[in-house]
N, C-alpha and C positions, 0 to 999 in steps of 0.2 A: 376506407370507403364503407358506408353503411350498408346493411343487408337490403337486398332488393333494388339497390341503386345500380343502374346500367349506364355505361358510357359507350357511345358509338363513335367510330373513327370518322373524322371530318372528311367530307368529299373533296375539300381543298387540300392539296398536297403540301403539308407543312414542312418547314425547313428545320433541321436539327443538326447542330454541330456536336460531334462525338469526339471527346478528347481522352486519349489514353496512350501511354508510351509503349504499350505492348501491341505489336502488329497483329498478334493472334487475337487479342481482345477486341481490337478494332474490326477485324474480319468477322468475328462472331457477332458483334453488335450490329454491323451492317447487314449481315445475313438475316438477322432476326427482325430488323426494322425497315429495310429498304423497300419492301413491298408496300409499306404504308406511308412512309415519309421520304423526303428528299434528304439524304444523309451526306454531311460534309465531314470527312474524317480529319483528325489532327493528332499528330504524334507528340505534341508538346503544347504548353501554354503559348509559346511564341508563335507556333503555327496557327493556334486558335485566334490570336489577335490579328494575324495576317488575314485570315478568312473574314474576320469581322470588318475589315476595311472595305470589303466588297459585297457582303451579304448581310441581311438582317434576319437572324434565325428566330424561330418561335420559342425554341428551347435549347439550352446547352446541357449536355450530359458530360459530367466532369469527373475524372478519376482523382484520387488524392495523392497516392504515392507516385510521383514523377520526378525525374532529375531536374536540377537547376531551379525551376519554379514549380512547386507542388500545387495541389488543388486548392489548399487554403490560401496561399499567396495569390493564386490566379483569380479566385473569386473576390479577394480583397481589392485587387487591381480593377476588376470589372465594376464593382460597386462604386469605386472612386471616380470612374469615368462617366460623365453625364450621358455620353453616347450609348453606353452599354448597361448602365445601372439597372434598367427596368427589364432586362432580359432574364427570364426565370432560369434558374440553375438547379438541376437535379444531380446530386452526387451519385455516381455509379462506381462502387469501390469494393475492394476486398476487406476493408477495415470494418469490422462488425461490432467493435466495442462502443459502449454508451458514450464515453467522453468524445470520441471522434464524431459521433452523430450530433451530439449537443453542440460541439464546436462548429460543425458545418451549418447547422440551423442558425446559430448565433451570428455567423458571418453573412447570412442572407440566403442560404439555400432554401428552396421551397419544399424539397423532398430528399430522401436518402434511400437508395436501393443498394443492397449488398450483393456481391458476386459470390458464387455463381448465381445468376438470376434467371427467373422464369420469364420467357418472352411475353407471355400473356400478362404477367404481373407488371412488367415494365411498360407495356402498351397501355394497361389500365391506368397506371400512375401518370403517364404522359397525357392521355386523353382527359383524365380528371383535371389536370392542370390547365389544359387548353380550353376546357369548357366551363371553368368556374372562376369566380372572383376570389383572390387570395384571402381577403378579409372575411368574406362570408364562409369560405372553406375553413378558416381557422375556427370560427364560432361553431360551425357544424361539427368539426372534429372534437372540440372540447365538450360540446353538449353530449355527443355520443359517448365519450369517455366517462363523463359524469354520470350518465344514466346507468352505466355498467358498474360503477364503483361508489354507490351511494353510502356505503358503510365506512368509507375511509374519511379521515380528517379533511376538512375543506380549506383550500387555499384560494385567495383571490389575488391574482397577479395583475398589476396595472402598468401598462406601457403603451405608448402610441406607435410602436414599431411591431408589426405582426411577427416577423421572424424572431424577435427577442422573446415574444410570448411563446412561440413554438419551442424555443430552446429550453425555456423554463418548464413547459409542459412535459417535454421528453425527460428532463432531468428528475422530475418529481413524480411522474405518473405511476411508478411502481408502488409508492407508499401513500400517495395523497390524491385527493379529488381536486383537480386544478381547474378553476374558472379563470377566464381571461377577459380583461376589459381594455379596449383600445381607446376609449374616450373617457378620461377621468371625470369630466364634468357630468357624466351620466351615472355616477356612482349609486345614488339612492334608487334611481329607476332600475338600474341593473340588479341591485340587491333584491328588489321586489320581484324582478323577473325570474331570477334563479331560485327564489324561495328557499334559500338555505342561509344559515348564519356562518360566515367564514370563521375558522379557528385562527387564521393568521393572514396578514396582508403583506404582499411584496410590492413596493412602490419604486418606480423610477423617479429621478429628480426632474429633469427637463422634459416637460410635456406641454403641449399647447393648451390654451384656455386656463388651465389650472395646473400649477407645478406640484411636485411631490410634497414640498413643505406645506403648502396650503391644503392639499388633499389630506395630509396627516391630521391637520387641525379639524378638517371637516369630518373625518372618521371619528375623532375623539368627541365630537358633538353628538354623535349617535349614542343613546343611552346603553345599548347592548354592546357597544365597542369601546367603552371607556378604558378597559383593561386588555383588550385584544392585542396580542403581539403584532408589532409592525416592524418590518425589516426593509431598509432602503437597499435597493439593488441597482447600482449605477456605475457608469464608466468614469464618473468624476470623483475620484477618491482623494480629493484634496483635504488638507488638515482643516480648512475652514468648513468644508461640507461635513466632515466627520464630527467636528465640534458642534455644529449646528444641529445635526441629527441627535447627538447625545443630549444636548440641551432641550430639545423637543421632547425627549423621553422615548426615542426609538429603541427597540429591543436589540437591534444589531445593524451592521453596515457591511455590505458585501460589494466588492469592486468587480465590475465586468472587465474582461471575460472571466466567468466563474468556473470553478471546478464542480462538476455535478455532485460528487460525493460530499464535498464541503457544503454545498448548498443544502443537500438533504440532511446532513448532520445538524446544521444550524437551525433549519426549519423544525426538525424533530425536537431539538433541545428546547426551543421556545414554545412549541405547542404543548409539550409535556413538562414544562418548567417546574411545576409543583412536584412531579415525581423525581426530577433531578435534584431538587433542593432538600428532599428528605434524607 
């Protein structure tokens, strides 16, 4: 959240499903949130889905480490069901490593809070989610990050799915200045808006209006980007796609879901390729 930005708790009592296999964690979560929200506890993913048959929550708070069905599988099932796919999920977990966070965002989580958590921080994250548009929020977060890291190499990631861009942002933010573009057809306008020259592009394949292949050619038409490294980052890692990317002249090809350290290594390699070739 940016400095000076305040979020006030809604006067409407919002519904939250809190999922954790620990009764102690459930009790703590309810104690900290029930004065503000209507909390529905669940000790497992199975109980969560049972609750979803009868209530329509505003948010789901989801643990990762649970028996039988863990948080990753639970969110995968949620996103695959048209009835529940649009319910925002915040992971609330003891796993604090970067790869766990990146994987959660890749799978569709809108936020990630680690235990032990501050009640005020969690309330702030929930209210921020309830009072904002995810796409506008993504752009605001990236803009704030970029303003604070202007000396780092610049990456432009292009994908039409907001949570994919968030996962890329989190994976690269320690070393790079990451810009995110949701509408590939707006490339030139977006480049003028951010007023910086990307050192590398990350492109998805399947996007509406203009796909990754056509966007690659469009980038190469720009005089300043005839040699800029371009990496395809896609879930469609078929031989045909890899071959097509190589024939186009792509610098690399990474299959989703990606490992954050591998993504950083490849991006670093191609940004500083002259150094590596010496």
